[in-house]
MARGU-695238 format. One record per residue (C-alpha): residue in three letters; residue number from 1; x, y, z. Coordinates in pm, 1 decimal. Layout:
N
{'ALA',NUM,{X,Y,Z}}
...
END
This chain:
254
{'MET',1,{1771.0,3845.6,4303.6}}
{'GLU',2,{1508.3,3926.9,4567.7}}
{'LEU',3,{1533.4,3765.1,4912.2}}
{'LEU',4,{1225.9,3542.0,4970.9}}
{'ASP',5,{1050.0,3517.0,5305.0}}
{'ILE',6,{1050.9,3183.8,5475.6}}
{'HIS',7,{688.4,3114.6,5399.3}}
{'THR',8,{722.8,3162.1,5027.5}}
{'LEU',9,{1039.8,2968.6,5030.2}}
{'ALA',10,{873.9,2672.6,5208.8}}
{'PHE',11,{576.7,2698.9,4972.5}}
{'LEU',12,{793.6,2676.1,4660.1}}
{'ILE',13,{1002.9,2387.7,4799.4}}
{'PHE',14,{708.9,2181.4,4892.5}}
{'PHE',15,{514.2,2211.1,4563.9}}
{'GLY',16,{843.4,2185.8,4367.8}}
{'PHE',17,{915.1,1847.9,4530.1}}
{'MET',18,{558.2,1721.0,4471.5}}
{'ALA',19,{554.6,1829.4,4106.9}}
{'ALA',20,{883.0,1668.2,4021.9}}
{'PHE',21,{801.5,1347.9,4203.2}}
{'VAL',22,{503.0,1296.1,3984.3}}
{'ASP',23,{658.7,1441.3,3669.6}}
{'SER',24,{960.0,1218.7,3688.1}}
{'VAL',25,{737.3,915.2,3646.1}}
{'VAL',26,{437.0,993.8,3425.7}}
{'GLY',27,{453.9,1367.4,3348.8}}
{'GLY',28,{190.6,1623.7,3462.2}}
{'GLY',29,{402.8,1798.1,3721.3}}
{'GLY',30,{302.3,2137.7,3574.0}}
{'LEU',31,{-45.9,2076.1,3710.2}}
{'ILE',32,{110.8,2127.5,4049.8}}
{'SER',33,{403.9,2368.4,3991.7}}
{'VAL',34,{227.9,2622.0,3753.9}}
{'PRO',35,{-70.7,2690.4,3981.5}}
{'ALA',36,{168.4,2720.0,4278.1}}
{'LEU',37,{381.6,2982.7,4096.5}}
{'MET',38,{56.0,3163.7,3982.8}}
{'TRP',39,{-60.9,3183.5,4345.5}}
{'THR',40,{261.6,3383.2,4427.3}}
{'GLY',41,{128.7,3660.8,4196.8}}
{'LEU',42,{388.0,3632.7,3905.0}}
{'PRO',43,{269.7,3746.8,3565.1}}
{'PRO',44,{138.2,3451.8,3356.1}}
{'VAL',45,{421.7,3444.2,3095.3}}
{'THR',46,{683.6,3473.4,3377.1}}
{'VAL',47,{511.5,3180.7,3552.7}}
{'LEU',48,{566.7,2967.3,3240.2}}
{'GLY',49,{929.8,3070.4,3210.0}}
{'THR',50,{1008.3,3028.8,3581.6}}
{'ASN',51,{841.2,2686.0,3577.7}}
{'LYS',52,{1050.8,2578.1,3280.5}}
{'VAL',53,{1383.3,2685.4,3444.1}}
{'ALA',54,{1289.8,2499.1,3767.6}}
{'ALA',55,{1143.2,2199.8,3582.4}}
{'VAL',56,{1471.6,2148.4,3380.0}}
{'MET',57,{1658.2,2080.8,3693.8}}
{'GLY',58,{1415.9,1803.6,3796.6}}
{'ALA',59,{1387.6,1663.6,3439.0}}
{'LEU',60,{1771.4,1635.3,3422.4}}
{'THR',61,{1785.1,1443.3,3758.8}}
{'SER',62,{1512.0,1194.5,3654.5}}
{'PHE',63,{1668.7,1150.9,3310.6}}
{'VAL',64,{2015.6,1076.8,3464.0}}
{'THR',65,{1854.7,838.1,3719.4}}
{'PHE',66,{1674.2,643.2,3455.1}}
{'LEU',67,{1987.0,656.3,3228.1}}
{'ARG',68,{2203.6,492.3,3502.1}}
{'SER',69,{1939.1,224.7,3548.5}}
{'GLY',70,{1977.3,112.7,3188.4}}
{'LYS',71,{1616.4,194.2,3104.7}}
{'VAL',72,{1694.3,459.4,2842.1}}
{'ASP',73,{1751.6,348.4,2484.3}}
{'GLY',74,{2069.5,545.4,2410.7}}
{'TRP',75,{2069.0,467.1,2034.4}}
{'LEU',76,{1706.2,592.2,1988.8}}
{'ILE',77,{1734.5,891.1,2226.1}}
{'ARG',78,{2049.6,1024.1,2057.9}}
{'ARG',79,{1839.8,1051.7,1740.5}}
{'LEU',80,{1524.5,1190.5,1893.2}}
{'PHE',81,{1676.9,1426.6,2152.9}}
{'PRO',82,{1778.9,1702.4,1895.6}}
{'CYS',83,{1433.6,1683.5,1735.6}}
{'SER',84,{1256.4,1757.5,2071.1}}
{'LEU',85,{1506.8,2035.8,2146.5}}
{'VAL',86,{1451.4,2219.9,1816.0}}
{'GLY',87,{1073.7,2163.8,1822.3}}
{'SER',88,{1048.8,2318.1,2174.0}}
{'ALA',89,{1247.6,2620.4,2066.1}}
{'ILE',90,{1026.4,2685.8,1772.6}}
{'GLY',91,{721.4,2644.9,2003.4}}
{'VAL',92,{843.4,2905.5,2249.2}}
{'LEU',93,{893.8,3148.9,1974.3}}
{'ALA',94,{552.8,3070.4,1821.1}}
{'VAL',95,{368.9,3128.4,2154.1}}
{'ARG',96,{448.4,3494.4,2129.0}}
{'LEU',97,{271.6,3509.6,1799.8}}
{'VAL',98,{-24.8,3274.9,1839.6}}
{'PRO',99,{-248.2,3221.7,2149.4}}
{'PRO',100,{-189.6,2866.8,2272.8}}
{'GLU',101,{-549.2,2829.0,2400.7}}
{'ILE',102,{-650.0,2729.9,2052.5}}
{'LEU',103,{-503.1,2387.2,2118.0}}
{'ARG',104,{-699.1,2313.1,2433.8}}
{'PRO',105,{-1002.3,2131.2,2267.5}}
{'LEU',106,{-764.9,1914.4,2069.0}}
{'VAL',107,{-565.0,1825.1,2370.2}}
{'VAL',108,{-876.8,1714.2,2561.6}}
{'VAL',109,{-978.3,1477.2,2275.5}}
{'MET',110,{-614.8,1337.7,2249.9}}
{'LEU',111,{-590.9,1284.0,2626.8}}
{'LEU',112,{-931.0,1109.9,2634.9}}
{'PHE',113,{-803.7,873.0,2363.3}}
{'VAL',114,{-482.8,808.1,2566.1}}
{'LEU',115,{-688.3,739.8,2879.4}}
{'ILE',116,{-951.8,511.0,2723.6}}
{'TYR',117,{-679.9,313.7,2527.6}}
{'SER',118,{-467.4,272.8,2851.3}}
{'ILE',119,{-763.9,145.2,3051.4}}
{'VAL',120,{-906.1,-95.6,2787.7}}
{'LYS',121,{-568.9,-251.8,2709.0}}
{'LYS',122,{-509.3,-381.9,3059.7}}
{'GLU',123,{-194.0,-597.1,2960.6}}
{'TRP',124,{-50.1,-320.2,2748.5}}
{'GLY',125,{283.4,-194.6,2867.8}}
{'ARG',126,{332.0,-481.9,3111.4}}
{'ASP',127,{613.9,-642.3,2907.3}}
{'ALA',128,{846.6,-483.6,2659.7}}
{'THR',129,{814.3,-589.6,2299.2}}
{'TYR',130,{1032.5,-323.4,2138.9}}
{'ALA',131,{1281.8,-492.4,1899.5}}
{'GLY',132,{1441.0,-201.1,1721.4}}
{'MET',133,{1356.8,56.1,1462.2}}
{'SER',134,{1261.7,19.0,1094.9}}
{'ARG',135,{1331.7,324.3,870.1}}
{'ARG',136,{972.2,409.0,850.6}}
{'LEU',137,{924.1,382.5,1233.0}}
{'LEU',138,{1229.9,592.3,1289.6}}
{'MET',139,{1105.3,868.4,1064.0}}
{'LEU',140,{767.1,865.0,1241.1}}
{'SER',141,{939.7,876.8,1578.6}}
{'VAL',142,{1147.4,1181.5,1458.9}}
{'LEU',143,{834.8,1363.4,1363.4}}
{'THR',144,{665.4,1269.9,1697.3}}
{'ALA',145,{958.6,1389.5,1892.9}}
{'PHE',146,{965.6,1716.8,1704.5}}
{'GLY',147,{587.2,1762.1,1726.3}}
{'PHE',148,{558.8,1703.8,2102.7}}
{'GLY',149,{872.6,1914.4,2155.6}}
{'PHE',150,{695.2,2200.1,1969.8}}
{'TYR',151,{386.3,2136.9,2170.2}}
{'ASP',152,{576.3,2154.9,2505.7}}
{'GLY',153,{728.4,2487.0,2419.3}}
{'PHE',154,{398.8,2623.6,2280.8}}
{'PHE',155,{145.8,2497.7,2529.1}}
{'GLY',156,{268.1,2212.8,2739.5}}
{'PRO',157,{-9.3,2035.9,2941.1}}
{'GLY',158,{5.1,1661.6,2901.3}}
{'THR',159,{343.9,1644.5,2714.3}}
{'GLY',160,{476.1,1381.3,2954.7}}
{'SER',161,{156.9,1174.4,2914.3}}
{'PHE',162,{176.0,1196.5,2531.2}}
{'LEU',163,{543.9,1105.5,2516.6}}
{'LEU',164,{498.2,806.1,2747.6}}
{'PHE',165,{204.5,691.3,2539.2}}
{'ALA',166,{418.0,719.2,2220.1}}
{'PHE',167,{688.8,496.7,2363.0}}
{'LEU',168,{438.5,247.9,2474.3}}
{'MET',169,{294.6,243.7,2117.3}}
{'ILE',170,{634.6,125.5,1981.4}}
{'GLY',171,{670.5,-155.6,2235.4}}
{'PHE',172,{827.9,-28.9,2557.7}}
{'ASP',173,{689.3,-123.4,2897.3}}
{'PHE',174,{563.9,138.5,3133.1}}
{'VAL',175,{895.1,182.0,3310.1}}
{'GLY',176,{1096.0,198.1,2985.3}}
{'ALA',177,{841.6,428.1,2824.1}}
{'ALA',178,{862.1,661.7,3140.8}}
{'ALA',179,{1246.2,658.8,3117.6}}
{'ASN',180,{1271.6,749.5,2750.9}}
{'ALA',181,{981.7,1003.1,2773.4}}
{'ARG',182,{1177.2,1184.7,3046.9}}
{'ALA',183,{1477.9,1202.4,2815.9}}
{'LEU',184,{1280.3,1389.2,2548.9}}
{'ASN',185,{1093.5,1600.7,2802.5}}
{'PHE',186,{1434.7,1705.5,2940.5}}
{'ALA',187,{1526.0,1815.2,2585.6}}
{'SER',188,{1216.8,2024.1,2543.5}}
{'ASN',189,{1256.8,2173.4,2888.1}}
{'ILE',190,{1613.8,2287.6,2805.0}}
{'ALA',191,{1520.6,2474.1,2493.5}}
{'ALA',192,{1224.5,2647.4,2658.6}}
{'ALA',193,{1419.2,2736.2,2972.8}}
{'ILE',194,{1704.8,2896.4,2768.8}}
{'LEU',195,{1464.1,3088.9,2547.2}}
{'PHE',196,{1238.0,3217.3,2827.5}}
{'SER',197,{1559.8,3322.1,3016.4}}
{'TYR',198,{1692.8,3509.8,2709.0}}
{'LEU',199,{1347.9,3676.8,2668.6}}
{'GLY',200,{1363.3,3798.4,3030.9}}
{'GLU',201,{1049.3,3593.1,3137.0}}
{'VAL',202,{1204.5,3416.1,3431.2}}
{'ASN',203,{1205.1,3505.9,3806.2}}
{'PHE',204,{1518.0,3331.8,3917.5}}
{'SER',205,{1451.9,3402.7,4291.6}}
{'TYR',206,{1159.3,3169.8,4259.5}}
{'ALA',207,{1302.2,2930.0,3995.6}}
{'ILE',208,{1619.0,2830.2,4178.6}}
{'PRO',209,{1470.2,2715.2,4522.3}}
{'MET',210,{1183.1,2538.9,4341.5}}
{'GLY',211,{1434.9,2380.2,4099.3}}
{'VAL',212,{1655.4,2247.5,4383.7}}
{'SER',213,{1349.8,2086.9,4545.1}}
{'MET',214,{1259.8,1944.4,4211.4}}
{'ILE',215,{1600.1,1780.1,4189.9}}
{'VAL',216,{1520.3,1584.2,4507.5}}
{'GLY',217,{1152.8,1516.7,4405.3}}
{'ALA',218,{1259.7,1375.6,4072.9}}
{'TRP',219,{1529.1,1156.9,4215.7}}
{'CYS',220,{1280.6,1010.9,4464.5}}
{'GLY',221,{1008.9,965.7,4200.6}}
{'ALA',222,{1239.2,792.3,3954.0}}
{'ARG',223,{1381.5,563.9,4228.2}}
{'VAL',224,{1029.5,472.0,4336.6}}
{'ALA',225,{928.9,398.8,3983.2}}
{'LEU',226,{1228.6,167.1,3916.7}}
{'ALA',227,{1173.2,-10.2,4246.2}}
{'LYS',228,{795.1,-68.4,4214.4}}
{'GLY',229,{786.7,-123.6,3834.8}}
{'VAL',230,{491.9,-134.0,3595.2}}
{'GLY',231,{237.8,-203.8,3878.9}}
{'TYR',232,{310.3,145.0,4007.0}}
{'VAL',233,{363.9,348.0,3690.9}}
{'ARG',234,{49.4,235.2,3500.9}}
{'PRO',235,{-216.1,337.9,3758.9}}
{'LEU',236,{-26.9,666.1,3824.0}}
{'PHE',237,{-23.2,732.3,3446.0}}
{'ILE',238,{-407.3,665.3,3425.6}}
{'ILE',239,{-473.7,888.9,3728.7}}
{'MET',240,{-266.2,1178.4,3614.6}}
{'THR',241,{-411.4,1162.3,3256.0}}
{'ALA',242,{-763.4,1163.5,3399.7}}
{'VAL',243,{-666.1,1467.1,3613.6}}
{'LEU',244,{-520.2,1646.6,3311.2}}
{'ILE',245,{-841.5,1589.3,3124.7}}
{'GLY',246,{-1039.7,1740.0,3408.3}}
{'LYS',247,{-818.5,2039.6,3426.8}}
{'GLN',248,{-838.5,2111.0,3052.1}}
{'ILE',249,{-1213.7,2073.9,3053.8}}
{'LEU',250,{-1243.8,2313.8,3342.5}}
{'GLU',251,{-1035.5,2568.8,3156.6}}
{'LEU',252,{-1256.3,2531.4,2846.2}}
{'LEU',253,{-1566.6,2599.9,3049.6}}
{'LYS',254,{-1437.7,2917.3,3203.1}}
END
């Protein structure tokens, strides 16, 4: 591994912390960490791989923090976790065959729907109404976990927002939805990180210090979310979804 100069190290640590803090609550941390890694001059595919290896450290931290708080539905996540894992692995392999940019217009439309729905339904997600799974709902949840796992490995932007929205739709409040979304996001990050590493598309000199700072950022973000509750998570979710939409539209216009 190459030895980083102090300025690059500080840069990676700062942006890693900020990315993980936001990502641990509502997703969207890649909006911070990916541009930061691109600024260092790494090749685009290596940026994606390096980001996934760093992000999996933060994702594990936020997942464990939420798990210890009792906000993660163990029964449900045990059934959905493998689906997200497998979906992400297939997505990483697919990205080498098909340009992921073809998804960008669809992503903008989906994020707009998520944003508008979340703003209009002001009381939505304030209180949990989830009362268990029917067979039909479980099958739909399995397909959703696989689908967003594939999307995260294949393209990625907005995965955290989509997962959080999906858990809101089945009756979790914003904090519970954030906790369970982080569990599935952790699964998709594991698969992507392993495959990118196997394919040689990771710069570990950059990934490790950024990942360590992401551990701290994720812990802080999850603790703040648990302490402040729905009143904090909901507006942050709306803000980050709006930022994601803006970023995707700018990319479309290039």
